[in-house]
Backbone as a chain_set.jsonl record, in Angstrom:
{"seq": "MTPLMMRRFWSFVEQAQANVLITLDDVSLEQWLINRLYQEQYLDHNQTDVVSDYIRSRLPLIREIAHAR", "coords": {"N": [[159.663, 4.386, -35.047], [161.397, 1.525, -35.896], [163.166, -0.915, -33.873], [165.356, -1.932, -35.329], [165.773, 0.031, -37.32], [166.465, 2.129, -35.649], [168.851, 1.204, -34.52], [170.439, 1.095, -36.834], [170.408, 3.802, -37.531], [171.801, 5.023, -35.331], [174.19, 3.728, -35.633], [175.077, 4.82, -38.076], [175.451, 7.436, -37.219], [177.556, 7.087, -35.4], [179.538, 6.153, -37.14], [179.92, 8.214, -38.888], [181.914, 10.94, -40.045], [183.108, 13.214, -37.707], [183.354, 15.933, -38.344], [181.491, 16.284, -40.391], [179.044, 15.939, -39.087], [179.131, 18.09, -37.403], [179.498, 20.41, -38.971], [177.373, 20.633, -40.811], [174.261, 22.335, -41.25], [171.166, 22.224, -39.343], [168.943, 21.333, -40.955], [170.248, 20.296, -43.225], [171.806, 18.302, -42.043], [169.829, 16.623, -41.03], [168.63, 15.773, -43.476], [170.859, 14.505, -44.637], [171.285, 12.344, -42.874], [168.825, 10.995, -43.147], [168.98, 10.292, -45.845], [171.141, 8.526, -45.702], [169.996, 6.438, -44.204], [167.971, 5.739, -45.992], [169.435, 4.699, -48.108], [170.154, 2.253, -47.125], [167.766, 1.047, -46.457], [164.567, 1.071, -47.797], [162.435, 3.797, -47.267], [159.153, 4.628, -46.626], [156.768, 7.347, -47.096], [155.53, 7.9, -44.605], [157.292, 6.644, -42.788], [159.563, 8.179, -43.277], [158.746, 10.646, -42.265], [158.491, 10.01, -39.539], [161.148, 9.312, -38.914], [162.393, 11.753, -39.473], [161.252, 13.409, -37.483], [162.29, 12.114, -35.239], [165.065, 12.475, -35.628], [165.239, 15.297, -35.544], [164.565, 15.73, -32.888], [166.761, 14.699, -31.673], [169.008, 16.101, -32.444], [170.706, 17.853, -30.825], [171.984, 15.9, -29.21], [173.247, 14.329, -31.163], [175.097, 16.163, -32.199], [176.573, 16.635, -29.874], [177.734, 14.127, -29.472], [179.369, 14.063, -31.722], [181.109, 16.215, -31.174], [182.416, 15.16, -28.983], [184.15, 13.355, -30.044]], "CA": [[160.893, 3.848, -35.589], [161.62, 0.159, -35.426], [164.468, -1.075, -33.223], [166.386, -2.111, -36.351], [166.051, 1.344, -37.898], [167.139, 2.915, -34.624], [170.24, 0.713, -34.446], [171.12, 1.558, -38.047], [170.576, 5.243, -37.423], [172.891, 5.354, -34.41], [175.417, 3.224, -36.247], [175.488, 5.847, -39.038], [175.955, 8.58, -36.462], [178.862, 6.712, -34.862], [180.49, 5.967, -38.232], [180.083, 9.454, -39.652], [183.01, 11.805, -39.639], [182.622, 14.225, -36.769], [183.237, 17.264, -38.973], [180.233, 16.315, -41.155], [177.953, 16.117, -38.13], [179.254, 19.405, -36.761], [179.462, 21.537, -39.903], [176.096, 20.755, -41.508], [173.179, 22.963, -40.491], [170.189, 21.233, -38.873], [168.165, 20.765, -42.065], [171.153, 19.485, -44.048], [172.175, 17.115, -41.282], [168.648, 15.757, -41.035], [168.53, 15.176, -44.809], [172.007, 13.618, -44.833], [171.031, 11.12, -42.119], [167.705, 10.291, -43.787], [169.498, 9.677, -47.072], [171.949, 7.36, -45.31], [169.061, 5.36, -43.872], [167.267, 5.358, -47.212], [170.345, 3.871, -48.902], [170.168, 0.916, -46.53], [166.411, 0.5, -46.349], [163.549, 1.955, -48.35], [161.539, 4.44, -46.312], [157.974, 5.245, -47.241], [156.555, 8.728, -46.646], [155.245, 7.889, -43.173], [158.532, 6.327, -42.091], [160.439, 9.34, -43.41], [158.268, 11.645, -41.31], [158.835, 9.541, -38.196], [162.596, 9.427, -38.787], [162.693, 13.191, -39.418], [160.901, 13.872, -36.137], [163.258, 11.515, -34.318], [166.349, 13.152, -35.821], [165.124, 16.677, -35.041], [164.553, 15.706, -31.427], [168.059, 14.213, -31.195], [170.114, 16.877, -33.018], [171.718, 18.244, -29.833], [172.74, 14.712, -28.816], [174.099, 13.959, -32.296], [176.205, 17.114, -32.233], [177.382, 16.397, -28.687], [178.526, 12.919, -29.757], [180.403, 14.453, -32.692], [182.096, 17.052, -30.483], [183.158, 14.319, -28.04], [185.168, 12.576, -30.759]], "C": [[161.098, 2.452, -35.018], [162.978, 0.081, -34.724], [165.618, -1.238, -34.237], [166.764, -0.774, -36.989], [166.825, 2.215, -36.907], [168.603, 2.495, -34.494], [171.04, 1.181, -35.65], [171.397, 3.052, -37.976], [171.761, 5.589, -36.529], [174.22, 4.797, -34.892], [175.952, 4.232, -37.261], [176.081, 7.051, -38.317], [177.364, 8.279, -35.941], [179.928, 6.601, -35.957], [180.791, 7.248, -38.999], [181.279, 10.241, -39.134], [182.444, 12.929, -38.788], [182.439, 15.577, -37.444], [181.978, 17.38, -39.826], [179.073, 16.615, -40.214], [177.96, 17.51, -37.502], [179.009, 20.542, -37.751], [178.144, 21.701, -40.648], [175.086, 21.488, -40.635], [172.13, 21.892, -40.183], [169.434, 20.548, -40.009], [169.039, 19.853, -42.925], [171.556, 18.206, -43.339], [171.021, 16.121, -41.242], [168.52, 15.04, -42.379], [169.652, 14.178, -45.065], [171.773, 12.282, -44.115], [169.869, 10.322, -42.709], [168.178, 9.606, -45.058], [170.357, 8.465, -46.767], [171.047, 6.178, -44.956], [168.365, 4.83, -45.117], [168.138, 4.471, -48.096], [170.362, 2.43, -48.405], [168.797, 0.244, -46.561], [165.428, 1.516, -46.909], [162.671, 2.505, -47.236], [160.341, 5.006, -47.061], [157.776, 6.632, -46.623], [156.33, 8.799, -45.133], [156.514, 7.619, -42.365], [159.502, 7.507, -42.138], [160.032, 10.428, -42.43], [158.653, 11.275, -39.874], [160.335, 9.706, -37.948], [163.001, 10.897, -38.687], [162.406, 13.759, -38.033], [161.911, 13.366, -35.106], [164.595, 12.244, -34.414], [166.296, 14.563, -35.237], [165.17, 16.712, -33.518], [165.894, 15.285, -30.833], [169.253, 15.024, -31.716], [171.132, 17.341, -31.974], [172.585, 17.063, -29.386], [173.696, 14.285, -29.925], [175.313, 14.875, -32.359], [177.129, 16.942, -31.033], [178.282, 15.177, -28.882], [179.663, 13.266, -30.709], [181.485, 15.289, -32.029], [182.973, 16.225, -29.549], [184.257, 13.513, -28.731], [186.338, 13.405, -31.038]], "O": [[160.985, 2.234, -33.812], [163.845, 0.923, -34.958], [166.719, -0.734, -34.017], [167.946, -0.485, -37.174], [167.733, 2.95, -37.295], [169.488, 3.343, -34.373], [172.184, 1.615, -35.512], [172.487, 3.509, -38.32], [172.632, 6.363, -36.926], [175.272, 5.354, -34.579], [177.158, 4.476, -37.305], [177.086, 7.615, -38.75], [178.258, 9.12, -36.034], [181.093, 6.921, -35.722], [181.81, 7.343, -39.683], [181.605, 10.208, -37.947], [181.417, 13.52, -39.124], [181.479, 16.291, -37.153], [181.444, 18.48, -39.971], [178.222, 17.452, -40.515], [176.914, 18.035, -37.12], [178.374, 21.536, -37.4], [177.825, 22.808, -41.079], [175.052, 21.289, -39.421], [172.203, 20.78, -40.706], [169.302, 19.324, -40.022], [168.615, 18.763, -43.307], [171.64, 17.146, -43.959], [171.223, 14.918, -41.402], [168.321, 13.826, -42.413], [169.419, 13.12, -45.648], [172.03, 11.218, -44.678], [169.932, 9.094, -42.763], [167.814, 8.459, -45.318], [170.309, 7.474, -47.496], [171.31, 5.047, -45.366], [168.192, 3.622, -45.278], [167.622, 3.578, -48.768], [170.563, 1.5, -49.186], [168.693, -0.977, -46.676], [165.457, 2.688, -46.533], [162.22, 1.761, -46.366], [160.497, 5.77, -48.014], [158.527, 7.036, -45.735], [156.885, 9.669, -44.463], [156.774, 8.294, -41.37], [160.181, 7.797, -41.153], [160.893, 11.067, -41.825], [159.086, 12.127, -39.097], [160.743, 10.187, -36.891], [163.871, 11.24, -37.887], [163.217, 14.499, -37.476], [162.328, 14.106, -34.214], [165.189, 12.59, -33.393], [167.205, 14.974, -34.516], [165.749, 17.626, -32.931], [166.144, 15.483, -29.644], [170.398, 14.661, -31.449], [172.332, 17.229, -32.221], [173.792, 17.217, -29.203], [174.838, 13.918, -29.649], [176.436, 14.408, -32.554], [178.344, 17.09, -31.165], [179.453, 15.195, -28.503], [180.793, 12.814, -30.523], [182.669, 15.087, -32.301], [184.143, 16.55, -29.345], [185.189, 13.043, -28.078], [187.304, 12.928, -31.634]]}, "num_chains": 1, "name": "protein.A"}
């Protein structure tokens, strides 16, 4: 993941409504975040795989951030 993509990703997480981040199951949350990134920047198949892996590894942190709000 490029630094720019990472900044955009965490910006989306910070801007998202906490209830969305908390109520979606893991697969739905992953897809929702990928779609948000895709709306801002085209992702090829390889990039999508990398982003998916990154999101899956950060799901507990994403949910913790949402609960903290």
